[in-house]
C-alpha positions as CSV (number, residue, x, y, z in Angstrom):
1,M,18.2,-10.3,-7.5
2,N,16.8,-9.6,-10.9
3,A,13.7,-7.2,-11.3
4,N,11.3,-10.1,-12.3
5,K,12.3,-12.2,-9.2
6,L,12.0,-9.1,-7.0
7,T,8.6,-8.3,-8.5
8,Q,7.4,-11.9,-7.8
9,S,8.5,-11.7,-4.2
10,I,7.0,-8.3,-3.6
11,Y,3.8,-9.6,-5.3
12,K,3.5,-12.2,-2.6
13,V,3.9,-9.6,0.1
14,F,1.2,-7.3,-1.3
15,L,-1.0,-10.3,-2.3
16,V,-1.9,-10.6,1.4
17,S,-1.6,-7.0,2.6
18,L,-3.4,-4.9,0.0
19,L,-6.8,-6.5,0.0
20,L,-7.4,-6.5,3.7
21,V,-10.2,-4.5,5.3
22,F,-10.2,-4.0,9.0
23,K,-10.4,-1.3,11.7
24,L,-7.7,1.3,12.0
25,N,-5.1,0.4,14.7
26,P,-1.5,1.5,15.4
27,L,0.5,-0.3,12.7
28,F,3.4,-1.9,14.4
29,A,2.5,-1.4,18.0
30,Q,0.2,-4.4,18.2
31,G,1.9,-7.0,20.4
32,N,-0.3,-10.0,19.8
33,W,0.9,-11.1,16.4
34,E,0.7,-14.8,15.7
35,L,2.7,-16.4,12.9
36,H,0.2,-17.7,10.3
37,T,2.5,-18.6,7.3
38,D,6.2,-18.8,6.7
39,N,6.8,-19.5,3.0
40,D,9.9,-18.7,0.9
41,G,11.1,-16.5,3.7
42,I,7.9,-14.4,3.7
43,K,6.3,-14.4,7.1
44,I,2.6,-13.5,7.5
45,Y,1.3,-12.7,10.9
46,T,-2.3,-12.3,12.0
47,G,-3.6,-10.4,15.0
48,I,-6.9,-9.7,16.6
49,V,-8.2,-6.1,16.1
50,P,-10.7,-5.1,18.8
51,D,-14.3,-4.7,17.4
52,S,-13.3,-6.0,14.0
53,K,-14.5,-9.1,12.1
54,V,-11.3,-9.4,10.1
55,K,-7.9,-10.2,11.5
56,A,-5.0,-7.7,11.1
57,I,-2.1,-8.8,8.9
58,K,1.5,-8.0,9.0
59,V,4.0,-9.2,6.4
60,D,7.7,-9.6,7.2
61,A,10.2,-10.6,4.5
62,E,13.9,-10.3,3.4
63,F,14.9,-9.8,-0.2
64,D,18.2,-9.9,-2.1
65,A,17.8,-6.4,-3.4
66,E,18.6,-2.8,-2.8
67,A,16.2,-0.6,-1.0
68,S,16.1,1.8,-4.0
69,Q,14.7,-1.1,-6.1
70,L,11.7,-1.7,-3.8
71,V,11.1,2.0,-3.4
72,A,11.1,2.4,-7.2
73,L,8.7,-0.5,-7.6
74,I,6.2,0.8,-5.0
75,M,6.4,4.4,-6.5
76,D,5.8,3.1,-10.0
77,V,2.1,3.2,-9.4
78,N,1.2,3.1,-13.1
79,S,2.6,-0.4,-13.5
80,S,1.1,-1.8,-10.3
81,A,-1.9,-3.2,-12.1
82,G,0.5,-5.7,-13.6
83,W,1.8,-7.1,-10.3
84,V,-0.4,-6.0,-7.3
85,Y,-3.0,-8.7,-6.6
86,H,-6.4,-7.8,-8.0
87,T,-5.6,-4.3,-9.0
88,K,-7.9,-3.3,-11.8
89,S,-6.3,0.1,-12.4
90,A,-3.9,2.5,-10.7
91,T,-3.1,6.0,-11.9
92,V,-1.0,8.8,-10.5
93,I,-3.2,11.8,-9.8
94,K,-0.5,14.2,-8.6
95,Q,3.3,13.8,-8.6
96,V,4.5,16.2,-5.9
97,S,8.2,15.1,-6.0
98,P,10.1,11.9,-6.7
99,S,9.3,10.9,-3.1
100,E,5.7,12.0,-2.8
101,L,2.6,11.3,-4.9
102,Y,-1.1,10.8,-4.8
103,Y,-2.7,8.0,-6.8
104,Y,-6.1,6.4,-7.5
105,S,-6.6,2.7,-7.6
106,E,-9.5,0.3,-8.1
107,V,-9.3,-3.2,-6.7
108,N,-11.2,-5.9,-8.6
109,L,-12.9,-8.3,-6.2
110,P,-14.7,-11.5,-7.2
111,W,-18.4,-11.8,-7.1
112,P,-20.4,-11.4,-4.8
113,A,-18.1,-8.7,-3.4
114,T,-18.1,-5.2,-4.8
115,N,-14.9,-3.6,-6.2
116,R,-13.1,-1.2,-3.9
117,D,-11.3,2.0,-4.7
118,F,-9.2,4.5,-2.9
119,V,-6.9,7.5,-3.3
120,A,-3.6,7.1,-1.4
121,H,-0.9,9.6,-0.6
122,L,2.6,8.0,-0.8
123,T,5.5,9.6,0.9
124,V,9.0,8.2,1.2
125,N,11.4,9.2,4.0
126,Q,14.9,7.9,4.8
127,N,16.7,8.2,8.1
128,P,20.1,9.5,7.1
129,D,21.8,7.7,10.0
130,T,20.3,4.3,9.9
131,K,19.3,4.3,6.2
132,V,15.9,2.9,7.1
133,I,13.3,3.9,4.6
134,T,9.7,4.4,5.6
135,I,6.9,4.6,3.0
136,D,3.6,5.9,4.3
137,G,0.4,5.5,2.2
138,P,-2.7,6.7,4.0
139,A,-6.0,7.1,2.1
140,V,-7.1,10.6,1.4
141,S,-10.6,11.9,0.5
142,G,-11.9,14.5,-1.8
143,M,-9.5,14.1,-4.7
144,V,-11.6,11.8,-6.9
145,P,-15.4,11.7,-6.9
146,V,-17.0,8.6,-5.5
147,K,-18.1,6.2,-8.3
148,T,-21.4,4.4,-8.4
149,G,-21.1,0.6,-7.9
150,I,-17.7,0.8,-6.2
151,V,-17.1,0.9,-2.4
152,R,-14.8,3.7,-1.5
153,I,-12.1,3.0,1.1
154,E,-12.1,6.3,3.0
155,H,-9.8,5.5,5.9
156,S,-6.7,3.5,5.4
157,V,-3.1,3.4,6.6
158,G,-0.4,1.6,4.7
159,K,3.2,1.5,5.9
160,W,6.3,-0.2,4.6
161,V,9.5,-0.1,6.6
162,I,12.6,-1.1,4.6
163,T,15.7,-1.8,6.6
164,P,19.2,-2.6,5.3
165,A,20.1,-6.2,6.2
166,G,23.5,-6.6,4.6
167,P,25.1,-6.0,1.2
168,D,22.3,-6.0,-1.4
169,K,19.8,-7.3,1.1
170,I,16.8,-5.6,2.7
171,K,14.2,-6.5,5.4
172,V,10.7,-5.3,4.7
173,V,7.8,-5.1,7.2
174,S,4.4,-4.1,5.7
175,C,1.0,-3.5,7.2
176,Q,-2.2,-2.3,5.6
177,L,-5.1,-1.2,7.9
178,Q,-8.3,-0.1,6.3
179,I,-11.9,0.7,7.0
180,V,-14.3,0.6,4.1
181,G,-16.3,3.8,4.1
């Protein structure tokens, strides 16, 4: 799969998952997922989150790509404003290693909603036996001052699980769970 096609496919996954705001809940443990959409091999599930007005979302997709391509795309935070839905800006704050970084992002929401921002801590880990890659991206506080006129997302958990699914093929499951603080 060429980089542009991969970017377009990944864009569809993050289109749904990055703008959701709902109560923190264990990411993949929720057992009451209901298939909402199945388009171009990208399955979007919704689930009820207790005490939340917004449904939880889980995205499940397969891509003709190598896991390293997706990891590189997600870790290239500075280019994400060009392909992550409604991202106004994204900037690396601290690059700890090739597999760990902190970044600040502002999400541009249409009126009457107020823009959101957050600082996330991305870490990439690979199981040496199964080759499954997990990218965790929880929100962290205290690294960037709160800005006037922007709602800070203080508590968020993002997770991507990338599983080999054959030669040059990967399966990706993504969940984003957030509480606007």
